[in-house]
C-alpha positions in Angstrom: -5.0 -0.2 11.9 -2.3 2.1 10.4 0.5 2.2 13.0 1.1 5.5 14.8 4.8 5.5 14.1 7.2 3.1 12.3 10.8 3.2 11.2 11.2 7.0 11.8 7.8 7.9 10.2 5.0 9.4 12.2 1.3 9.2 11.2 -0.2 12.6 10.7 -3.6 13.5 12.1 -6.1 16.3 12.0 -8.6 17.6 9.5 -6.1 18.2 6.7 -5.0 14.6 6.8 -8.6 13.4 6.9 -9.4 15.4 3.8 -6.3 14.1 2.0 -7.2 10.5 2.9 -10.8 11.1 1.7 -9.5 12.4 -1.6 -7.2 9.4 -2.0 -10.1 7.0 -1.2 -12.3 8.7 -3.8 -9.5 8.7 -6.5 -8.7 5.0 -5.7 -12.4 4.0 -5.7 -12.9 5.6 -9.1 -9.9 3.9 -10.5 -10.7 0.6 -8.9 -14.3 0.7 -10.1 -13.0 0.1 -13.6 -11.4 -3.1 -12.3 -14.1 -4.4 -10.1 -16.9 -3.3 -7.7 -15.3 -5.3 -4.9 -12.0 -3.3 -5.1 -14.0 0.0 -5.3 -15.9 -0.9 -2.1 -12.6 -2.1 -0.4 -11.0 1.3 -0.8 -13.9 2.8 1.2 -12.8 0.9 4.3 -9.1 0.4 3.6 -6.7 1.4 6.3 -5.0 4.6 5.1 -2.2 6.4 6.9 -0.2 9.5 5.8 3.2 9.7 7.4 6.0 12.3 7.7 9.7 11.7 8.5 12.1 14.3 10.0 14.2 15.9 7.3 12.0 14.6 4.5 9.9 16.9 2.3 7.7 14.1 0.9 5.0 12.1 2.6 4.7 8.3 2.9 1.3 6.7 2.2 0.2 3.4 3.8 -2.8 1.6 2.4 -3.9 -1.8 3.8 -6.5 -4.4 3.1 -7.1 -7.6 5.1 -9.6 -10.4 4.5 -11.1 -9.7 7.9 -11.0 -5.9 7.7 -12.1 -5.7 4.1 -14.2 -8.7 3.3 -14.9 -7.3 -0.1 -11.5 -8.4 -1.2 -11.3 -11.7 0.7 -12.3 -13.8 -2.3 -10.0 -11.8 -4.6 -7.0 -12.3 -2.3 -7.7 -16.0 -1.8 -8.5 -16.7 -5.5 -4.9 -16.2 -6.8 -1.4 -16.8 -5.5 0.2 -13.8 -3.8 2.6 -13.3 -6.7 -0.2 -13.0 -9.3 -2.1 -10.8 -6.9 0.8 -8.3 -6.6 1.4 -8.3 -10.3 -2.3 -7.5 -10.9 -2.1 -4.8 -8.3 1.0 -3.2 -9.7 -0.3 -3.2 -13.2 -3.5 -1.5 -12.0 -1.4 1.1 -10.1 0.6 1.9 -13.2 3.8 0.2 -12.1 5.2 -1.7 -15.1 8.2 -3.3 -13.4 8.5 -4.6 -9.9 11.4 -6.3 -8.1 11.1 -9.0 -5.4 12.5 -8.4 -1.9 12.6 -10.8 1.1 9.1 -10.8 2.6 10.3 -11.3 6.2 9.0 -13.9 8.7 5.3 -13.4 7.8 6.0 -14.9 4.3 4.1 -14.2 1.2 5.5 -11.8 -1.5 7.1 -8.4 -1.2 7.7 -6.4 -4.4 8.7 -2.8 -5.1 8.5 -0.7 -8.2 8.2 2.8 -9.5 5.2 4.5 -11.0 6.7 6.7 -13.6 3.4 7.9 -15.1 3.0 10.4 -12.3 4.4 13.9 -12.5 6.9 12.8 -9.8 8.0 9.2 -9.8 6.5 7.4 -6.9 8.1 4.2 -5.4 5.7 1.6 -4.2 6.3 -1.5 -2.1 3.5 -3.9 -1.6 3.1 -7.3 0.1 0.5 -10.0 -0.2 0.1 -13.3 1.7 -3.5 -14.2 0.7 -4.8 -12.7 3.9 -3.3 -9.2 3.6 -2.5 -6.8 0.8 -0.8 -3.6 1.8 1.5 -1.0 0.4 3.7 1.9 1.2 4.4 4.6 -1.3 6.8 7.5 -1.2 8.0 9.8 -4.0 11.6 9.5 -5.0 12.5 6.7 -2.5 15.0 4.0 -3.4 13.3 0.6 -3.8 15.8 -1.1 -1.5 15.3 1.4 1.3 11.5 1.4 0.9 11.5 -2.4 1.0 13.1 -2.2 4.5 10.5 0.4 5.5 7.7 -1.8 4.2 8.9 -4.7 6.3 8.8 -2.5 9.4 5.3 -1.3 8.5 4.2 -4.9 7.9 5.6 -6.0 11.3 3.8 -3.1 13.1 0.5 -3.4 11.2 0.2 -7.2 11.3 1.3 -7.8 14.9 
């Protein structure tokens, strides 16, 4: 489940948020379908949360997949080491360069990079441990700050 609040961010609710999440799912499903049918199906059931933070004008997006919650990707997550899985994910997301950050006590790999092909550069941090693949994304965020936020989300989402 996408946490209700983490690290100063609060999940938004209501019909506007639901429509935005549905639009993100559709866009992700269409893009993922070019990679594999399993990824396209996984986005249909992925955990998606849209978050706001006091004083910030941008929104943070959380998307999470787990082998139990999204069995469509279980074989994909377990078929390659987490490092390779994240590299594949980032390339598919249009992030050409990603930097490693400490993954915290749950292990695996945590990487952050910037998608510059968007109108506004979007920083993404994702983690993979062969049982979970999740990301947080926020326009204009510093990688090091978003890496700390990603760890907080990881702790809250995987408790």
